C-alpha positions, 0 to 999 in steps of 0.5 A, a space after each residue: 161793186 160789180 153785181 153778178 149772178 149765175 146765168 139762167 138756163 131757162 128759155 129767154 124769149 119773153 125776158 125783155 118783154 117782161 122788163 119792158 112792161 115794168 119800164 112802161 108801167 113806171 112811165 119811164 118812156 114818156 117824153 121829158 120836154 121840160 128837161 130838154 128845153 132846159 138842157 138845150 137852152 144851157 148848151 146853146 148858151 154855153 155855145 154862144 157864150 163861148 164864142 162871144 167871149 172869144 170875140 170879146 177877149 180878142 188876140 190874147 193867150 187867155 184864149 186858151 182858157 176859152 179853148 178849154 171851155 169850148 172843148 167842153 161845150 162841143 162835147 156837150 153839143 155832141 151828147 145832145 146830138 146823140 139824144 136827138 139821134 135816138 129821138 129822145 127829144 122830139 117825137 117825130 123824125 123831121 125835127 130830130 133830123 133838123 136839130 141833129 144837123 144843126 148840132 152835128 154838122 153846123 155846131 161841131 163839124 161832124 156829119 150827123 147822118 154818117 154818125 147816126 148810121 154808124 151808131 145804129 149799127 153799134 146799137 144793133 150789135 154791140 161789141 160784135 167783132 164783125 158787126 159793130 163798127 166801134 170795135 172794128 180794127 182801125 188805129 186801136 184793136 179791140 179783138 185779139 185776132 186782129 192784133 196779129 200781122 200788123 206792121 209799121 206804125 200800126 203794129 207799134 200802136 197795137 203793141 202799146 195801145 193801152 199806154 197810147 189810148 188817152 194820147 190818141 184821143 187827142 186826135 178823135 175830133 180830127 178823125 170824126 171830121 175825116 170820116 165825115 168827109 169820107 162818107 160824104 165823098 162816098 155818097 153813103 150819107 142820104 142828105 149829101 148836099 145839105 150835110 156838105 153845105 153845113 160842114 163847109 159853113 162850120 169850117 169856114 166860120 170856125 177858121 175865119 174866127 180863129 185866123 182873123 181874131 188871133 195871131 198865127 201862133 195863138 190861132 195854132 195853139 187855140 186850134 190844137 188845144 180846142 180840138 184835142 181836148 174836145 176829142 179827149 172829153 168825147 172819147 172819155 164819155 164813150 170809153 167806159 161803156 163797152 170796152 173790156 166787156 164780152 164780145 157776143 157770138 150773135 146767138 144771144 137774145 136781145 136783153 142779154 146781148 145788150 146787158 152783157 156787153 155794157 157797163 154802167 158807171 156809178 156816180 152822182 148827178 154831176 157825173 150824169 151831166 158830164 157823161 150825158 147819161 151814158 153812164 147808164 149804158 145798160 139801160 140806154 142800150 135796152 131802151 135807146 129811146 128813153 129820155 136821159 133823165 129817166 135812165 137813173 130811175 130805170 136803173 134799179 128796175 133793170 138791175 133787180 130784174 137782171 138779178 131775178 133772171 140770173 143775168 150778170 149786171 156790170 156796174 163799177 166806178 169811173 176810174 175802175 171802168 177806165 182801168 178795165 178798158 185799158 187792161 183789155 187793150 193791153 191783153 189784146 195787144 199781147 199777141 202783137 208783142 209776142 210776134 214782134 219779140 219773136 222776129 
């Protein structure tokens, strides 16, 4: 059920400060080293275990099951990299950066520096049509004004983007790699040499393992299944969070800018693990440095506070969140469909 109230008309300058005091007093900004030791150990064992199984099984079509397992593992590595970027794991910048490079560049073949810069801009202005790179018109269009005037393949995708959303997620892993290489070539990544070297090592090791162990048909099938499912899983962790939520004007205060553009997804601890805590998107956006296991405890405090000050707080089930995102995509594509029909 979605909880909403009538927005407050009172001055809002101190609203976030008051909420922040409650969160700090509850001890929810404290580090959780034991949790992250366990989580990083589990994800590392999954990564090493998956590739060990790959080598042991050898040339076999059973490797498609290994591809599925490694797709889940790669997504979990990406979620760890997300927490590292927000310094939820380590207190200082250097260990966070080193671990992030190992997880992102070496582990899954994505530029950590490029993604962190992009994700920071998203957090600063979530769902803003001009300032949030996650809603910039690319393959998919999230703002109605960008849907008009597209031609060819882009126009076709825009007209049918709701139906094509999940199939297009199969290309997300490849898109991340292309964007990473593009950023490195453009010189927009600070540690260009280190990041390039780690990406090359990842690509060489990955392709060598696949091509040397598997037959050509098996190698192609493994690569397609692994990368496609990795993209789908990763995309499904982010899709419920902001898509279909309001797009701010830029005049909102910090608390409203973060809360009104975000959606929480109800679930149990299994869902928390599957989505890396991103199902508590409102709390994460308000307190991006909060360790993941504390988000669940912060939720009732944030929800109650939003009710006190009259700020709508969106919370729904997982399936409903996808429906809302797809409905928004369909509505955004309406002008493109009307334009196409009028030709």
